N, C-alpha and C positions, 0 to 999 in steps of 0.2 A: 489550634495547636496540633490536633490530630491530622488535619488536612495538610499541615506543613510537613509532617513526617512522611505521610503518604506521597506527597509531591517530591520530597527529597529522595525517597527510595525509588520512585518511578524515574526521576531525573537521573539518578545514579545508574539505574539499569539501562536507561536510554543511552547515556554517555558510554557505558561499557559496550553496548551493542554497536554503537557508532564507531568506536575505536577498534573493536575487533573486526568489524566489517571492512575497515580500511587496510588491513594487513593483507599481504600477498603470499599465497601458498603455491608452491610449484612442486608437483609430484610427478616423478618419472617412473616408468615401468620398463624393466629389461625385457625386450621382446625377441632377443636372439635365442636361438635354439642350437644346442650342441648335438651334432649327429656323429655317432661313433660307429664305424664299420669294423666289425670283428671278423676274423677269419672263420670259415666254416670247414670243419674237418669231416670228410666223408670216407668211410671205409667200405670198399667193395670186395667181396670175396670172389676171386676168379679162379680158384683152384680147380673147379670142375671143367671150365673151359680149357685151361692149360693141360689138364690130364687128357681130355678128349683130343686136343690138338697133337699132343705127344703120341697118343695111341694111334691116331690116323697117320702121322708121319712115320712112325716106327713099325707100323703094321705091314708086314711083307710076307710073301710066300717064299719059302726056301730056307736055306741054311745060312749060317753066319759066314761060311766059306764063300758063298756066292757074292758077298758084299765086301769082305775084308781080305787083304792079302795075308800070307802066312806070317809075315813079320808083325803085322797089326794084331793078328790073332794071338801070337805069343805075348805081345805087350798087354793085351786085354786079360790074358790068363794070369799074368804075374801081378 
């Protein structure tokens, strides 16, 4: 009788393994990658270069009267 229960249990486990082995499982993995390109903000301080360029451009020997006419000088003074 003991052998009958052992055989029944082993047969049940065998049947369970047989039935579960016949099932089909399909697993998919998402392999796509999302690439996001974000803008890059760059701040460059060019005040020194502009100041030097203005100094070089406006650096002259002489008086304002040598460059501007009388009318332009009057407009600049007002």
